[in-house]
MDTraj code that builds the backbone (N, CA, C; nanometers):
import mdtraj as md
import numpy as np

residues = "UNK UNK UNK UNK UNK UNK UNK UNK UNK UNK UNK UNK UNK UNK UNK UNK UNK UNK UNK UNK UNK UNK UNK UNK UNK UNK UNK UNK UNK UNK UNK UNK UNK UNK UNK UNK UNK UNK UNK UNK UNK UNK UNK UNK UNK UNK UNK UNK UNK UNK UNK UNK UNK UNK UNK UNK UNK UNK UNK UNK UNK UNK UNK UNK UNK UNK UNK UNK UNK UNK UNK UNK UNK UNK UNK UNK UNK UNK UNK UNK UNK UNK UNK UNK UNK UNK UNK UNK UNK UNK UNK UNK UNK UNK UNK UNK UNK UNK UNK UNK UNK UNK UNK UNK UNK UNK UNK UNK UNK UNK UNK UNK UNK UNK UNK UNK UNK UNK UNK UNK UNK UNK UNK UNK UNK UNK UNK UNK UNK UNK UNK UNK UNK UNK UNK UNK UNK UNK UNK UNK UNK UNK UNK UNK UNK UNK UNK UNK UNK UNK UNK UNK UNK UNK UNK UNK UNK UNK UNK UNK UNK UNK UNK UNK UNK UNK UNK UNK UNK UNK UNK UNK UNK UNK UNK UNK UNK UNK UNK UNK UNK UNK UNK UNK UNK UNK UNK UNK UNK UNK UNK UNK UNK UNK UNK UNK UNK UNK UNK UNK UNK UNK UNK UNK UNK UNK UNK UNK UNK UNK UNK UNK UNK UNK UNK".split()
xyz = np.array([
    [-15.9795, -6.3867, 2.9755],
    [-15.8625, -6.3922, 3.0611],
    [-15.8348, -6.5340, 3.0937],
    [-15.7000, -6.5718, 3.0759],
    [-15.6674, -6.7156, 3.1020],
    [-15.6651, -6.7424, 3.2463],
    [-15.7183, -6.8497, 3.2848],
    [-15.7170, -6.8887, 3.4406],
    [-15.6043, -6.9769, 3.4566],
    [-15.5159, -6.9317, 3.5463],
    [-15.3917, -7.0129, 3.5906],
    [-15.4216, -7.0935, 3.7203],
    [-15.4233, -7.2152, 3.7109],
    [-15.4582, -7.3075, 3.8379],
    [-15.3361, -7.3579, 3.9046],
    [-15.3388, -7.3685, 4.0317],
    [-15.2384, -7.4349, 4.1116],
    [-15.2007, -7.5663, 4.0462],
    [-15.0691, -7.6076, 4.0572],
    [-15.0201, -7.7207, 3.9901],
    [-15.0928, -7.8515, 4.0419],
    [-15.1130, -7.8512, 4.1705],
    [-15.1856, -7.9679, 4.2405],
    [-15.3228, -7.9837, 4.1902],
    [-15.3879, -7.8715, 4.1859],
    [-15.5280, -7.8673, 4.1370],
    [-15.5406, -7.9267, 4.0038],
    [-15.4504, -7.8748, 3.9093],
    [-15.4412, -7.9177, 3.7779],
    [-15.4164, -8.0725, 3.7591],
    [-15.3151, -8.1007, 3.8443],
    [-15.2854, -8.2586, 3.8361],
    [-15.3945, -8.3436, 3.8798],
    [-15.4743, -8.3047, 3.9837],
    [-15.5895, -8.3833, 4.0276],
    [-15.6968, -8.3745, 3.9213],
    [-15.7138, -8.2664, 3.8508],
    [-15.8140, -8.2609, 3.7409],
    [-15.7831, -8.3650, 3.6370],
    [-15.6584, -8.3733, 3.6043],
    [-15.6092, -8.4637, 3.5027],
    [-15.6405, -8.6149, 3.5586],
    [-15.6094, -8.6382, 3.6814],
    [-15.6385, -8.7732, 3.7495],
    [-15.7784, -8.8057, 3.7457],
    [-15.8631, -8.7094, 3.7758],
    [-16.0045, -8.7271, 3.7811],
    [-16.0645, -8.7660, 3.6469],
    [-16.0205, -8.7005, 3.5404],
    [-16.0538, -8.7332, 3.4083],
    [-16.0048, -8.8699, 3.3625],
    [-15.8765, -8.9086, 3.3788],
    [-15.8144, -9.0250, 3.3670],
    [-15.8928, -9.1459, 3.4294],
    [-15.9261, -9.1155, 3.5513],
    [-15.9912, -9.2353, 3.6295],
    [-16.1327, -9.2556, 3.5645],
    [-16.2007, -9.1463, 3.5260],
    [-16.3340, -9.1597, 3.4685],
    [-16.3237, -9.2376, 3.3320],
    [-16.2233, -9.1990, 3.2494],
    [-16.1966, -9.2740, 3.1278],
    [-16.1588, -9.4215, 3.1378],
    [-16.0645, -9.4479, 3.2346],
    [-16.0174, -9.5876, 3.2634],
    [-16.1417, -9.6715, 3.3114],
    [-16.2267, -9.6063, 3.3939],
    [-16.3470, -9.6904, 3.4411],
    [-16.4430, -9.7153, 3.3155],
    [-16.4595, -9.6117, 3.2409],
    [-16.5576, -9.6257, 3.1346],
    [-16.5085, -9.7045, 3.0108],
    [-16.3809, -9.6935, 2.9718],
    [-16.3350, -9.7568, 2.8504],
    [-16.2307, -9.8673, 2.8709],
    [-16.1847, -9.8734, 2.9977],
    [-16.0626, -9.9656, 3.0325],
    [-15.9345, -9.8861, 3.0088],
    [-15.8305, -9.9368, 3.0779],
    [-15.7065, -9.8692, 3.0711],
    [-15.6381, -9.8878, 2.9378],
    [-15.6431, -9.9998, 2.8728],
    [-15.5726, -10.0204, 2.7511],
    [-15.6401, -9.9398, 2.6321],
    [-15.7726, -9.9212, 2.6433],
    [-15.8400, -9.8495, 2.5414],
    [-15.8278, -9.7013, 2.5596],
    [-15.7814, -9.6486, 2.6672],
    [-15.7784, -9.5076, 2.6918],
    [-15.6364, -9.4488, 2.6446],
    [-15.6389, -9.3439, 2.5672],
    [-15.5127, -9.2886, 2.5251],
    [-15.4885, -9.1655, 2.5994],
    [-15.3660, -9.1196, 2.5949],
    [-15.3205, -8.9854, 2.6513],
    [-15.4077, -8.8772, 2.5807],
    [-15.4205, -8.8968, 2.4502],
    [-15.4991, -8.8037, 2.3681],
    [-15.6412, -8.7865, 2.4115],
    [-15.6958, -8.8993, 2.4466],
    [-15.8287, -8.8933, 2.4946],
    [-15.8509, -8.8202, 2.6347],
    [-15.7452, -8.8363, 2.7091],
    [-15.7462, -8.7654, 2.8507],
    [-15.7312, -8.6169, 2.8258],
    [-15.6350, -8.5785, 2.7305],
    [-15.6133, -8.4466, 2.6968],
    [-15.7401, -8.3756, 2.6398],
    [-15.8104, -8.4490, 2.5442],
    [-15.9365, -8.3823, 2.4898],
    [-16.0448, -8.3686, 2.5930],
    [-16.0620, -8.4707, 2.6767],
    [-16.1820, -8.4597, 2.7728],
    [-16.1439, -8.3505, 2.8852],
    [-16.0096, -8.3479, 2.9152],
    [-15.9765, -8.2501, 3.0165],
    [-15.9649, -8.1079, 2.9638],
    [-15.9614, -8.0988, 2.8345],
    [-15.9543, -7.9628, 2.7788],
    [-15.8344, -7.8945, 2.8042],
    [-15.7284, -7.9441, 2.8044],
    [-15.5907, -7.8943, 2.8337],
    [-15.4900, -7.9168, 2.7283],
    [-15.3792, -7.8461, 2.7331],
    [-15.2657, -7.8529, 2.6379],
    [-15.2021, -7.9826, 2.6702],
    [-15.1429, -8.0519, 2.5598],
    [-15.0625, -8.1724, 2.5745],
    [-14.9395, -8.1405, 2.6577],
    [-14.8894, -8.0468, 2.6543],
    [-14.7679, -8.0079, 2.7293],
    [-14.8010, -8.0128, 2.8800],
    [-14.9218, -7.9620, 2.9217],
    [-14.9727, -7.9677, 3.0540],
    [-14.9744, -8.1066, 3.1147],
    [-15.0233, -8.1999, 3.0389],
    [-15.0265, -8.3350, 3.0842],
    [-14.8851, -8.3883, 3.1025],
    [-14.8032, -8.3679, 3.0057],
    [-14.6563, -8.4229, 3.0122],
    [-14.5738, -8.3485, 3.1142],
    [-14.6275, -8.2269, 3.1554],
    [-14.5488, -8.1672, 3.2734],
    [-14.5645, -8.2439, 3.3947],
    [-14.6886, -8.3000, 3.4186],
    [-14.7146, -8.3789, 3.5319],
    [-14.6763, -8.5313, 3.5334],
    [-14.6977, -8.5716, 3.4079],
    [-14.6843, -8.7291, 3.3900],
    [-14.6054, -8.7600, 3.2609],
    [-14.5221, -8.8574, 3.2711],
    [-14.4354, -8.8943, 3.1524],
    [-14.5062, -8.9846, 3.0644],
    [-14.6027, -9.0638, 3.1158],
    [-14.6780, -9.1619, 3.0243],
    [-14.8177, -9.1959, 3.0882],
    [-14.8883, -9.2782, 3.0124],
    [-15.0173, -9.3194, 3.0698],
    [-14.9963, -9.4088, 3.2060],
    [-14.8908, -9.4818, 3.1917],
    [-14.8458, -9.5845, 3.3062],
    [-14.8246, -9.4834, 3.4240],
    [-14.7628, -9.3776, 3.4115],
    [-14.7275, -9.2837, 3.5121],
    [-14.8598, -9.2178, 3.5714],
    [-14.9489, -9.1981, 3.4900],
    [-15.0856, -9.1543, 3.5380],
    [-15.1534, -9.2511, 3.6296],
    [-15.1425, -9.3892, 3.5815],
    [-15.2049, -9.4907, 3.6662],
    [-15.1353, -9.5031, 3.7934],
    [-15.0007, -9.4982, 3.7963],
    [-14.9202, -9.4934, 3.9213],
    [-14.9692, -9.3968, 4.0120],
    [-14.9966, -9.2734, 3.9694],
    [-15.0318, -9.1555, 4.0472],
    [-15.1897, -9.1741, 4.0976],
    [-15.2751, -9.2456, 4.0116],
    [-15.4070, -9.2632, 4.0568],
    [-15.3961, -9.3772, 4.1731],
    [-15.3138, -9.4671, 4.1611],
    [-15.3084, -9.5730, 4.2680],
    [-15.2521, -9.5064, 4.4035],
    [-15.1535, -9.4160, 4.3885],
    [-15.1043, -9.3478, 4.5095],
    [-15.2084, -9.2608, 4.5754],
    [-15.2922, -9.1907, 4.4876],
    [-15.3878, -9.1081, 4.5364],
    [-15.5026, -9.1937, 4.5998],
    [-15.5362, -9.3047, 4.5353],
    [-15.6240, -9.3988, 4.5897],
    [-15.5879, -9.4460, 4.7379],
    [-15.4688, -9.4958, 4.7442],
    [-15.4142, -9.5287, 4.8760],
    [-15.4295, -9.4277, 4.9871],
    [-15.3807, -9.3086, 4.9436],
    [-15.3843, -9.1992, 5.0369],
    [-15.5264, -9.1603, 5.0842],
    [-15.6239, -9.1719, 4.9983],
    [-15.7562, -9.1350, 5.0373],
    [-15.8142, -9.2557, 5.1339],
    [-15.7807, -9.3785, 5.0936],
    [-15.8212, -9.4774, 5.1826],
    [-15.7672, -9.4686, 5.3271],
    [-15.6367, -9.4420, 5.3267],
    [-15.5687, -9.4260, 5.4490],
    [-15.6180, -9.3133, 5.5421],
    [-15.6481, -9.2002, 5.4700],
    [-15.7077, -9.0816, 5.5359],
    [-15.8440, -9.1142, 5.5989],
    [-15.9259, -9.1842, 5.5268],
    [-16.0533, -9.2273, 5.5878],
    [-16.0448, -9.3214, 5.7112],
    [-15.9403, -9.4139, 5.6849],
    [-15.9194, -9.5045, 5.7964],
    [-15.8654, -9.4398, 5.9224],
    [-15.7799, -9.3407, 5.9057],
    [-15.7169, -9.2704, 6.0194],
    [-15.8385, -9.2025, 6.1009],
    [-15.9362, -9.1387, 6.0251],
    [-16.0423, -9.0715, 6.0869],
    [-16.1351, -9.1695, 6.1711],
    [-16.1692, -9.2857, 6.1114],
    [-16.2425, -9.3863, 6.1848],
    [-16.1693, -9.4234, 6.3093],
    [-16.0365, -9.4622, 6.2843],
    [-15.9622, -9.5184, 6.3939],
    [-15.9420, -9.4241, 6.5108],
    [-15.9551, -9.2973, 6.4877],
    [-15.9420, -9.1942, 6.6036],
    [-16.0654, -9.1740, 6.6775],
    [-16.1783, -9.2163, 6.6271],
    [-16.3004, -9.1954, 6.6826],
    [-16.3348, -9.2925, 6.8062],
    [-16.2832, -9.2355, 6.9217],
    [-16.2852, -9.3181, 7.0378],
    [-16.4258, -9.3424, 7.0989],
    [-16.5276, -9.2785, 7.0322],
    [-16.6574, -9.2916, 7.0782],
    [-16.7187, -9.4217, 7.0397],
    [-16.6584, -9.4924, 6.9362],
    [-16.7005, -9.6250, 6.8923],
    [-16.6339, -9.7245, 6.9803],
    [-16.7093, -9.8477, 7.0066],
    [-16.6550, -9.9529, 7.0852],
    [-16.5387, -10.0057, 7.0041],
    [-16.4414, -10.0634, 7.0730],
    [-16.3125, -10.1104, 7.0073],
    [-16.3383, -10.1971, 6.8906],
    [-16.4219, -10.3107, 6.9022],
    [-16.4339, -10.4071, 6.7880],
    [-16.4958, -10.3225, 6.6759],
    [-16.5965, -10.2529, 6.7056],
    [-16.6702, -10.1807, 6.5971],
    [-16.5738, -10.0863, 6.5211],
    [-16.4874, -10.0179, 6.6083],
    [-16.3909, -9.9305, 6.5444],
    [-16.2771, -10.0006, 6.4536],
    [-16.2532, -10.1167, 6.5120],
    [-16.1464, -10.1998, 6.4319],
    [-16.2095, -10.2493, 6.2987],
    [-16.3308, -10.2849, 6.3032],
    [-16.3959, -10.3426, 6.1748],
    [-16.4264, -10.2363, 6.0788],
    [-16.4842, -10.1275, 6.1371],
    [-16.5024, -10.0108, 6.0476],
    [-16.3904, -9.9522, 5.9740],
    [-16.2706, -9.9564, 6.0487],
    [-16.1498, -9.9087, 5.9936],
    [-16.0994, -9.9975, 5.8850],
    [-16.1054, -10.1194, 5.9161],
    [-16.0617, -10.2196, 5.8093],
    [-16.1434, -10.2177, 5.6869],
    [-16.2794, -10.2050, 5.7072],
    [-16.3669, -10.2051, 5.6023],
    [-16.3524, -10.0743, 5.5052],
    [-16.3164, -9.9565, 5.5732],
    [-16.2854, -9.8426, 5.5053],
    [-16.1707, -9.8465, 5.4096],
    [-16.0814, -9.9489, 5.4303],
    [-15.9695, -9.9664, 5.3394],
    [-15.9882, -10.0617, 5.2305],
    [-16.1150, -10.0948, 5.2235],
    [-16.1553, -10.1883, 5.0932],
    [-16.1653, -10.0940, 4.9771],
    [-16.0888, -10.0950, 4.8850],
    [-16.0827, -9.9971, 4.7674],
    [-16.2030, -10.0253, 4.6810],
    [-16.2795, -10.1265, 4.6916],
    [-16.3918, -10.1661, 4.6029],
    [-16.5237, -10.1984, 4.6789],
    [-16.5633, -10.0770, 4.7404],
    [-16.6711, -10.0827, 4.8304],
    [-16.8047, -10.1256, 4.7723],
    [-16.8109, -10.1080, 4.6253],
    [-16.9377, -10.1469, 4.5676],
    [-16.9379, -10.3024, 4.5336],
    [-16.8268, -10.3681, 4.5560],
    [-16.8218, -10.5036, 4.5417],
    [-16.7751, -10.5415, 4.3978],
    [-16.7542, -10.4455, 4.3109],
    [-16.7045, -10.4704, 4.1797],
    [-16.5553, -10.4075, 4.1780],
    [-16.4565, -10.4916, 4.1308],
    [-16.3192, -10.4331, 4.1216],
    [-16.3132, -10.3210, 4.0256],
    [-16.2563, -10.2117, 4.0837],
    [-16.2245, -10.0927, 4.0064],
    [-16.1217, -10.1177, 3.9014],
    [-16.1012, -10.0312, 3.8012],
    [-15.9954, -10.0393, 3.7043],
    [-15.8639, -10.0301, 3.7798],
    [-15.8526, -9.9644, 3.8819],
    [-15.7252, -9.9539, 3.9523],
    [-15.6921, -10.0911, 4.0148],
    [-15.7818, -10.1568, 4.0769],
    [-15.7691, -10.2803, 4.1372],
    [-15.7331, -10.3792, 4.0172],
    [-15.8083, -10.3848, 3.9165],
    [-15.7789, -10.4722, 3.7986],
    [-15.6414, -10.4684, 3.7394],
    [-15.6064, -10.3371, 3.7306],
    [-15.4698, -10.3140, 3.6686],
    [-15.3523, -10.3539, 3.7588],
    [-15.3840, -10.3480, 3.8992],
    [-15.2758, -10.3803, 3.9909],
    [-15.2546, -10.5349, 3.9800],
    [-15.3514, -10.6012, 3.9547],
    [-15.3506, -10.7469, 3.9502],
    [-15.2931, -10.8176, 3.8194],
    [-15.2817, -10.7302, 3.7141],
    [-15.2163, -10.7780, 3.5949],
    [-15.0785, -10.8175, 3.6085],
    [-15.0278, -10.9298, 3.5491],
    [-14.8942, -10.9652, 3.5635],
    [-14.7831, -10.8567, 3.5380],
    [-14.8142, -10.7701, 3.4321],
    [-14.7190, -10.6752, 3.3898],
    [-14.7118, -10.5594, 3.4903],
    [-14.8009, -10.5617, 3.5835],
    [-14.8059, -10.4566, 3.6789],
    [-14.7558, -10.5095, 3.8258],
    [-14.6975, -10.6152, 3.8211],
    [-14.6467, -10.6838, 3.9431],
    [-14.5699, -10.5886, 4.0471],
    [-14.4817, -10.4985, 3.9829],
    [-14.4007, -10.4016, 4.0595],
    [-14.4960, -10.3108, 4.1307],
    [-14.5900, -10.2572, 4.0532],
    [-14.6868, -10.1592, 4.1015],
    [-14.7705, -10.2265, 4.2148],
    [-14.8095, -10.3525, 4.2007],
    [-14.8822, -10.4179, 4.2995],
    [-14.7985, -10.4341, 4.4282],
    [-14.6746, -10.4764, 4.4067],
    [-14.5802, -10.4949, 4.5207],
    [-14.5507, -10.3554, 4.6004],
    [-14.5447, -10.2520, 4.5300],
    [-14.5280, -10.1232, 4.5930],
    [-14.6576, -10.0883, 4.6728],
    [-14.7758, -10.1151, 4.6158],
    [-14.8975, -10.0939, 4.6993],
    [-14.8986, -10.1712, 4.8291],
    [-14.8557, -10.3013, 4.8137],
    [-14.8507, -10.3857, 4.9323],
    [-14.7600, -10.3265, 5.0382],
    [-14.6377, -10.2877, 4.9952],
    [-14.5405, -10.2307, 5.0805],
    [-14.5909, -10.1003, 5.1520],
    [-14.6663, -10.0174, 5.0781],
    [-14.7230, -9.9057, 5.1285],
    [-14.8264, -9.9375, 5.2421],
    [-14.9081, -10.0203, 5.2119],
    [-15.0094, -10.0742, 5.3205],
    [-14.9485, -10.1343, 5.4317],
    [-14.8513, -10.2202, 5.4183],
    [-14.7948, -10.2766, 5.5209],
    [-14.7161, -10.1776, 5.6238],
    [-14.6765, -10.0802, 5.5573],
    [-14.6070, -9.9737, 5.6374],
    [-14.7127, -9.8832, 5.7125],
    [-14.8159, -9.8536, 5.6409],
    [-14.9176, -9.7527, 5.6814],
    [-15.0266, -9.8008, 5.7714],
    [-15.0685, -9.9264, 5.7533],
    [-15.1978, -9.9777, 5.8222],
    [-15.1654, -10.0025, 5.9685],
    [-15.0504, -10.0733, 6.0121],
    [-15.0384, -10.1113, 6.1470],
    [-15.0315, -9.9769, 6.2472],
    [-14.9628, -9.8665, 6.2043],
    [-14.9806, -9.7530, 6.2881],
    [-15.1157, -9.6984, 6.3106],
    [-15.1996, -9.7127, 6.1994],
    [-15.3311, -9.6716, 6.2174],
    [-15.4170, -9.7514, 6.3068],
    [-15.3905, -9.8810, 6.3087],
    [-15.4769, -9.9772, 6.3930],
    [-15.4147, -9.9889, 6.5350],
    [-15.2981, -9.9417, 6.5557],
    [-15.2274, -9.9695, 6.6772],
    [-15.3076, -9.9064, 6.7922],
    [-15.3511, -9.7715, 6.7777],
    [-15.4271, -9.7287, 6.8927],
    [-15.5499, -9.7926, 6.9255],
    [-15.6230, -9.8560, 6.8314],
    [-15.7373, -9.9368, 6.8561],
    [-15.7016, -10.0596, 6.9453],
    [-15.5877, -10.1293, 6.9060],
    [-15.5475, -10.2411, 6.9765],
    [-15.4989, -10.2141, 7.1160],
    [-15.4325, -10.0931, 7.1287],
    [-15.3968, -10.0464, 7.2648],
    [-15.5129, -10.0302, 7.3513],
    [-15.6181, -9.9622, 7.2934],
    [-15.7375, -9.9409, 7.3768],
    [-15.8052, -10.0801, 7.4102],
    [-15.7933, -10.1595, 7.3245],
    [-15.8551, -10.2965, 7.3436],
    [-15.7759, -10.3647, 7.4555],
    [-15.6496, -10.3471, 7.4739],
    [-15.5591, -10.3992, 7.5736],
    [-15.6041, -10.3419, 7.7099],
    [-15.6314, -10.2090, 7.7075],
    [-15.6660, -10.1422, 7.8298],
    [-15.8023, -10.1932, 7.8892],
    [-15.8824, -10.2262, 7.7886],
    [-16.0195, -10.2625, 7.8260],
    [-16.0335, -10.4103, 7.8562],
    [-15.9100, -10.4860, 7.8421],
    [-15.9135, -10.6228, 7.8635],
    [-15.9688, -10.7103, 7.7548],
    [-15.9971, -10.6503, 7.6245],
    [-16.0506, -10.7289, 7.5256],
    [-15.9345, -10.8046, 7.4618],
    [-15.8096, -10.7420, 7.4561],
    [-15.6977, -10.8078, 7.3914],
    [-15.5794, -10.8267, 7.5014],
    [-15.5025, -10.9233, 7.4779],
    [-15.3849, -10.9544, 7.5623],
    [-15.2713, -11.0173, 7.4897],
    [-15.1802, -10.9248, 7.4446],
    [-15.0613, -10.9655, 7.3734],
    [-14.9419, -10.8706, 7.3965],
    [-14.8218, -10.9337, 7.4057],
    [-14.6993, -10.8558, 7.4318],
    [-14.6516, -10.8016, 7.2892],
    [-14.7181, -10.8426, 7.1923],
    [-14.6680, -10.8115, 7.0512],
    [-14.7758, -10.7566, 6.9646],
    [-14.8331, -10.6399, 7.0073],
    [-14.9453, -10.5877, 6.9253],
    [-14.9048, -10.5360, 6.7908],
    [-14.8011, -10.4590, 6.7818],
    [-14.7633, -10.4227, 6.6539],
    [-14.7034, -10.5255, 6.5570],
    [-14.6411, -10.6077, 6.6133],
    [-14.5827, -10.7219, 6.5217],
    [-14.6981, -10.8054, 6.4741],
    [-14.8013, -10.8214, 6.5580],
    [-14.9131, -10.9074, 6.5239],
    [-14.9944, -10.8347, 6.4180],
    [-15.0103, -10.7075, 6.4216],
    [-15.0704, -10.6292, 6.3148],
    [-15.0021, -10.6433, 6.1856],
    [-14.8684, -10.6296, 6.1872],
    [-14.7888, -10.6599, 6.0556],
    [-14.8288, -10.7942, 6.0106],
    [-14.8299, -10.8952, 6.0853],
    [-14.8466, -11.0312, 6.0430],
    [-14.9896, -11.0456, 5.9683],
    [-15.0889, -10.9786, 6.0371],
    [-15.2285, -10.9769, 5.9844],
    [-15.2361, -10.8984, 5.8444],
    [-15.1667, -10.7935, 5.8348],
    [-15.1806, -10.7059, 5.7201],
    [-15.1108, -10.7878, 5.5995],
    [-14.9894, -10.8468, 5.6379],
    [-14.9191, -10.9252, 5.5288],
    [-15.0000, -11.0463, 5.4900],
    [-15.0728, -11.1134, 5.5854],
    [-15.1463, -11.2314, 5.5447],
    [-15.2699, -11.1815, 5.4631],
    [-15.3356, -11.0812, 5.4918],
    [-15.4439, -11.0373, 5.4204],
    [-15.4023, -10.9990, 5.2721],
    [-15.2978, -10.9272, 5.2599],
    [-15.2454, -10.8917, 5.1352],
    [-15.2170, -11.0130, 5.0516],
    [-15.1633, -11.1140, 5.1064],
    [-15.1183, -11.2369, 5.0316],
    [-15.2392, -11.3346, 5.0033],
    [-15.3098, -11.3648, 5.1027],
    [-15.4100, -11.4859, 5.0943],
    [-15.5447, -11.4125, 5.0373],
    [-15.5915, -11.3075, 5.0929],
    [-15.7161, -11.2546, 5.0535],
    [-15.7169, -11.1446, 4.9370],
    [-15.6001, -11.1104, 4.8989],
    [-15.5932, -11.0146, 4.7871],
    [-15.5402, -11.0801, 4.6640],
    [-15.4123, -11.1444, 4.6883],
    [-15.3339, -11.1917, 4.5822],
    [-15.3939, -11.3107, 4.5011],
    [-15.4550, -11.4188, 4.5823],
    [-15.4990, -11.5319, 4.5119],
    [-15.6432, -11.5785, 4.5603],
    [-15.7213, -11.5009, 4.6312],
    [-15.8480, -11.5311, 4.6648],
    [-15.9377, -11.5681, 4.5546],
    [-15.9184, -11.5038, 4.4381],
    [-16.0070, -11.5377, 4.3211],
    [-15.9848, -11.6774, 4.2739],
    [-15.8712, -11.7461, 4.3088],
    [-15.8423, -11.8735, 4.2764],
    [-15.8978, -11.9766, 4.3572],
    [-15.9646, -11.9283, 4.4724],
    [-16.0152, -12.0222, 4.5642],
    [-16.1742, -12.0515, 4.5370],
    [-16.2158, -12.1641, 4.5725],
    [-16.3602, -12.1939, 4.5551],
    [-16.4168, -12.1335, 4.6824],
    [-16.5567, -12.1205, 4.6813],
    [-16.6282, -12.0702, 4.7965],
    [-16.5932, -12.1370, 4.9293],
    [-16.5814, -12.2836, 4.9249],
    [-16.5613, -12.3504, 5.0444],
    [-16.4172, -12.3240, 5.0887],
    [-16.3220, -12.3096, 4.9871],
    [-16.1807, -12.2976, 5.0258],
    [-16.1667, -12.1598, 5.0968],
    [-16.2284, -12.0579, 5.0342],
    [-16.2205, -11.9192, 5.0975],
    [-16.2769, -11.9072, 5.2254],
    [-16.3977, -11.9854, 5.2555],
    [-16.4678, -11.9843, 5.3709],
    [-16.3756, -12.0472, 5.4874],
    [-16.3081, -12.1510, 5.4483],
    [-16.2180, -12.2239, 5.5408],
    [-16.1075, -12.1306, 5.5826],
    [-16.0450, -12.0521, 5.4924],
    [-15.9464, -11.9638, 5.5172],
    [-15.9936, -11.8461, 5.6094],
    [-16.1112, -11.8043, 5.5857],
    [-16.1697, -11.6972, 5.6589],
    [-16.1738, -11.7512, 5.8131],
    [-16.2313, -11.8696, 5.8198],
    [-16.2424, -11.9216, 5.9600],
    [-16.1064, -11.9274, 6.0297],
    [-16.0000, -11.9875, 5.9482],
    [-15.8731, -11.9989, 6.0045],
    [-15.8104, -11.8721, 6.0381],
    [-15.8458, -11.7668, 5.9661],
    [-15.7989, -11.6311, 5.9854],
    [-15.8549, -11.5782, 6.1165],
    [-15.9847, -11.5986, 6.1315],
    [-16.0402, -11.5458, 6.2641],
    [-15.9955, -11.6281, 6.3846],
    [-15.9773, -11.7596, 6.3707],
    [-15.9214, -11.8381, 6.4679],
    [-15.7842, -11.7960, 6.5241],
    [-15.7084, -11.7611, 6.4164],
    [-15.5649, -11.7122, 6.4507],
    [-15.5645, -11.5730, 6.4991],
    [-15.6648, -11.4895, 6.4536],
    [-15.6625, -11.3506, 6.5094],
    [-15.6953, -11.3460, 6.6573],
    [-15.7735, -11.4473, 6.7103],
    [-15.8100, -11.4563, 6.8412],
    [-15.6856, -11.4870, 6.9325],
    [-15.5959, -11.5658, 6.8687],
    [-15.4783, -11.6219, 6.9365],
    [-15.3652, -11.5083, 6.9333],
    [-15.3483, -11.4431, 6.8170],
    [-15.2582, -11.3460, 6.8038],
    [-15.2770, -11.2265, 6.8994],
    [-15.3945, -11.1876, 6.9207],
    [-15.4394, -11.0732, 7.0020],
    [-15.4745, -11.1139, 7.1519],
    [-15.4832, -11.2492, 7.1766],
    [-15.5186, -11.2948, 7.3045],
    [-15.6629, -11.2560, 7.3433],
    [-15.7519, -11.2714, 7.2396],
    [-15.8937, -11.2491, 7.2554],
    [-15.9755, -11.3696, 7.2874],
    [-16.0915, -11.3332, 7.3504],
    [-16.1880, -11.4492, 7.3879],
    [-16.2330, -11.5047, 7.2478],
    [-16.2704, -11.6508, 7.2548],
    [-16.3336, -11.7043, 7.1355],
    [-16.4561, -11.6218, 7.0966],
    [-16.4771, -11.6032, 6.9667],
    [-16.5840, -11.5333, 6.9160],
    [-16.5727, -11.3795, 6.9017],
    [-16.4697, -11.3260, 6.9587],
    [-16.4441, -11.1881, 6.9654],
    [-16.4289, -11.1204, 6.8224],
    [-16.3643, -11.1966, 6.7336],
    [-16.3442, -11.1509, 6.6031],
    [-16.4460, -11.2050, 6.4954],
    [-16.5537, -11.2530, 6.5437],
    [-16.6522, -11.3000, 6.4508],
    [-16.7012, -11.1947, 6.3470],
    [-16.7002, -11.0820, 6.4012],
    [-16.7521, -10.9657, 6.3120],
    [-16.6586, -10.9416, 6.1953],
    [-16.5447, -11.0133, 6.1853],
    [-16.4513, -10.9944, 6.0767],
    [-16.5154, -11.0430, 5.9536],
    [-16.6130, -11.1409, 5.9694],
    [-16.6897, -11.1915, 5.8508],
    [-16.7542, -11.0814, 5.7704],
    [-16.7791, -10.9695, 5.8323],
    [-16.8366, -10.8595, 5.7657],
    [-16.7484, -10.8064, 5.6547],
    [-16.6253, -10.8165, 5.6816],
    [-16.5233, -10.7719, 5.5776],
    [-16.5323, -10.8506, 5.4516],
    [-16.5710, -10.9721, 5.4631],
    [-16.5731, -11.0570, 5.3428],
    [-16.7095, -11.0674, 5.2810],
    [-16.7994, -11.0549, 5.3668],
    [-16.9487, -11.0563, 5.3221],
    [-16.9850, -10.9309, 5.2497],
    [-16.9110, -10.8220, 5.2568],
    [-16.9326, -10.6942, 5.2018],
    [-16.9628, -10.7096, 5.0546],
    [-16.8697, -10.7837, 4.9944],
    [-16.8721, -10.7885, 4.8473],
    [-16.9275, -10.9305, 4.8028],
    [-17.0103, -10.9924, 4.8916],
    [-17.0805, -11.1076, 4.8366],
    [-17.0286, -11.2291, 4.9287],
    [-16.9147, -11.2177, 4.9852],
    [-16.8649, -11.3193, 5.0746],
    [-16.8370, -11.4597, 5.0224],
    [-16.8097, -11.5467, 5.1144],
    [-16.7891, -11.6775, 5.0642],
    [-16.9081, -11.7743, 5.1263],
    [-16.9678, -11.8347, 5.0427],
    [-17.0855, -11.9284, 5.0818],
    [-17.0385, -12.0685, 5.1068],
    [-17.1071, -12.1323, 5.1897],
    [-17.0796, -12.2765, 5.2174],
    [-17.1387, -12.3605, 5.1055],
])
top = md.Topology()
chain = top.add_chain()
for i, resn in enumerate(residues, 1):
    res = top.add_residue(resn, chain, resSeq=i)
    for name in ("N", "CA", "C"):
        top.add_atom(name, md.element.get_by_symbol(name[0]), res)
traj = md.Trajectory(xyz[None], top)
């Protein structure tokens, strides 16, 4: 008897197979035919959900962002954690390359031909991250840790800066240049949120996770 699966279940199965093959063989070396063969489905089923291999990658990136944001929301809502610990853990949860090695999705987003895709991802994060962090900042204001009349706007500035400096061209910086920017970032975080000197030192953990910048 033929098993008929829900469309979303089937779509995610295709994405799971595609992600496995992209990570194993690379995006360029993976064909739609290879995805079809490994998934064990009809060609028409793949093309029902996706127009092309690029469309599959777009969907993978969208799913990737959704999962990161869902995890971030869960941590941000955990009021049992101290404010600064909750803030850092939430930010760290949105690091898509937790093992320290860029995934195929990350690598593809940084390719020149995928500039529009990269831009869309930045726009998604700029729109989604500040509301997630806003509750943490508000709790910090109530506890006297932060003091700013512009919490949301400050969060937008931080997300935009991280997307630009630490995502877009961090690889072009030497260790010393990156370290200097991290220190400047922490220095300005304290001023943006009206926090005491040293309050944001734990932000270093965000950059040391994947090896960090050494002096």
